[in-house]
N, C-alpha and C positions, 0 to 999 in steps of 0.2 A: 168477354175476356182481359185483365191487361198482358202484356207483350208480354212481362214480365214471369206470371204465371204461369200464359204457355208454356214459358220453352223450362219450364220447372219440370213443369208437366210430362214435356218431352226426354229430357231428359233422365226422365221415375219410369218414361214407359221405355224407354235404348233400356236401364239399366236392368230392369225385370224381364226379360225380353232371352238374357242371358243368365236366371237365374230359375234354376229349376227345382223347386221347394216340395218332396210331400205332403202328401194331402191331408195328413193328419191334425183332429180335432184333438188337442190336448189335455180339453179335458175329458175328452172321454179313455184314455188310454190312463189318464191320473186315476180318475172312476177303479177303471178291470184294475189296478195295482193293488187300489185298495181293498176291492172285492175278492180278488184271487189271494192276500192279506186275510181279514177276515174269512174267508170257507176254508184257509187253514187251522187257523188256530181262536177263530172269535167261536166259542157256543152257545146257541138258542136257541130257543125253544125246533125251533120252524128246522131244523139238523137234526133236532131227533128222528125228527122222517127222516128215512133212506131214500126215499122218494124226492123230497126235496134239494138233499145234498146231492142227488146225481144231478136232477134238472138245474142246477146252480152249474153247475162243472160241464156242463152243455153251453150252456151261457157265455161261461169265459174260454171254455176252446173257440166259441163260432164271432166271438173276438176278436182271438188273437190270431183271427184265420184271416176276422179281417182288416188286421191293421199286417200283417204279411202280406196279404195285397196289395197294398197301398205301396210296401220297397219293396216289394224282391217281385219280379220280374217271370220267373221258373213259379208259372201256377200250378203244375203238377206233383212238381217238388211242394207245394206248400203242406200238402197234406200229410206228406212226412212227419214235417219236421214240427207241426201240432202235434201228431198222434206219439213223434218224438218226444213230444217239449210235456208232458200228462204222464206218459210214463216214468221219464225222468224225476218228477216229482215228490213222488215219492223219497227218493231219493234224497232232495230235496229237505224237505220235511224231517228228515229224520239227520239231518246236519244240524238242521235249525234247534232239532231238537236237545241237539248236545253244544250247539252253541249258548240257550237257554240257560241250561240244568249250571255252566260256566257262570254267567254272572248272577244268577242265587248264590251258587257254593262262593264268586269271594269277592261279593258287593254286596257287605253287612248291611247299606239301606233295605235292600232288597228282601218283602215278607216272602211276597210267593211268586207264584211260573205267574197264576192271571195279572200279578202286577205288573211284571216284565213288560207281557205280551201288551197291556193296553195301556202302559205311560212310558214304559224303557224307549228315546229316539235311537240308544245304538241296537237295541236289536228289532227296531223299523230297520235303518240301514241293513244291516245283517241281510234282512233278509230281503229286499228287494236287492243287494248286493249278488247276491244269490240264484235270485228270478234270469236277473237281468245278465248276471254271465254266459248264464244258460243263452236265451235268445242273441249275444254275443258270436258265439260260438257255431250261431247260421245265421252269420255273416246278415242280421239286421239289425245292424251298425245304430242308427241314426232313434229305430223302435229303444232301443236296450238304452239307450242316453239321455232320451224321453225321459225312459224310468226312472235311472239313476239319475236325474239331474232334479225330477219331483224330489227324490226323500233327500236328495241334498237341501231344495228349497224350505223340507216341510224337518230335519235334522238337525241345517249345520255340518252338516257329515258330506263328502262328497269323498266315494271311493269311483273308478273310474271299473265298469260292467269289467272290462278286459282284463284284470288284476285278478292273477294268481294267489288263492286265501285258505288253508289250510283246517284243517276239521278244530271245531271249540275255540273260536272265534270270540275274542270278550272286547266290548268296543265300554269303558266306561265314561262316563259324562257325552263326553264326543265332539262337544261344538269345538267347532275350526279343525277334524283332521282334514286334510287331503290324504288319498293315497292313488301315483301315475298311477297311469294306464301298462307297462310295464312290472309296475310292482311285483314283489313278490314274496307271497308270505308264509309260512310252515303252520304245524299244527299249533293251538296249545300254547299261543301269542297274545294277549295281554298288551294295549295299546288305551292312555289316559287323551284328554282333548289337549289341542292345539298340535296335535302331532303332523307332519311335514314331511311321506314320506314322496319324496318327489326328483328331480332332476337339475343336475346342473349344466344346463344345455338347455335352451328352448330350441335352440338349432336346426328349421323342416327338415333340411338333408337329413338328420337324426332322429327320422321321424318312425322308421323300420328298426330299428334298435335298441337295446335294450338301454335305458336311461334310468329308470326306478331302482332306487337297492332291492336286495332278497334280505327279508329276513330270517332266518331257521328256527327249529321248533321248540318251544320251551325259554321265551324272551317276552320281555317286560318292555316298553316302555313307555316312562313318566311328559306327565306335560311340557308339554313344549319345544322338543325336540324336535331338528331337524338332520335328517336324513337323507344325504343326498348323492346323486350317482350311478347308475349303472353299472359300477366294478364294484360299489359299495355292497360287502357282505355284515351283514353282522350276525359272527356264530353264534352257534346255539348254548339255551343259560345262562345268555346274557340279561346282565340287569342294564337301561339304557334309563338315566339320569333326567331332573325337568331342568330345560329351558340349556344340551346339549347342543354342537353344531358341528356335525359327520359329516364328512367328507374321506373318509378311505378305513376297509374293512376292519371291524372289528374280531382278533381271535376269540375262540369258546368263551365258556364263562367267565366274564369279562362283568367289571364292572364300570361304568366312566359316569359321570357328575361333574358338572360343573365346578368350581369352589369359588363365594362370590364373601367379599368379605361385607358381613352389616354390624354398624358403629352405634353404641350404644351406650348414649350418658345423659347425668342427672338434667332436670331441666337447672337445675344454681348453678351451674357451668354459660347455662342465657341467660343472664339478667333480664333483658328486654328481651321480648317476642319477636320471630325471624319474620319481614316482612317483604312477602312477593303482589306485585304487581303485573298482572297481566291484563 
């Protein structure tokens, strides 16, 4: 073995000695959230048999227990967490039914609830958020992040599991949405693609402070709007237009929009085509 390769391996070995990574199998975690989503929403012939439906629930419970044992040291508390989680599943399901109904009511392209469940990335992202938020509350932070990042990679929608989101949440299209850790979103809020609810500062010293905005009830935020800052509050029943940049609070019942100038001229003004070199 060459000296240079030996030196590199020694450096890597020394670096890994100080790196403690929980032994999660990412594919198993990803399969678990897919199976849980299917268990909640996908109707198959097998699930008409209550015994089969119950056995699937037991499998999901055992897997969650094994994941928690990887991350959490208090083994006795894990059983209580798993029990609490599956007791809360009905509440999560009911919240998601409200989210589902809102999507069906406000998206003219949605033809049925089945279509939304099977094909809408926004609904899947919301479902994973509501599940991971509960897991986060039980201090299984890495597991919650693994699940939320899987949804992020699948849908292009990045919702931190610690964010607080109310009932009847509507995401349209969704690609590029970012909702930060300390963001708070009220009830009946609608968000379109490219929206960022972010922080004004990424200083590590502020990690325990509220860094992301608060969106009150009945707010609509259109595409590519950027709203930043922990002290920024968007008042209830406001409409935020596309492409705006907001770093200060907005009163309730406001309409905020970005005005840009678009010039249209006849081609006769330009006798020759504009040439660009790239």
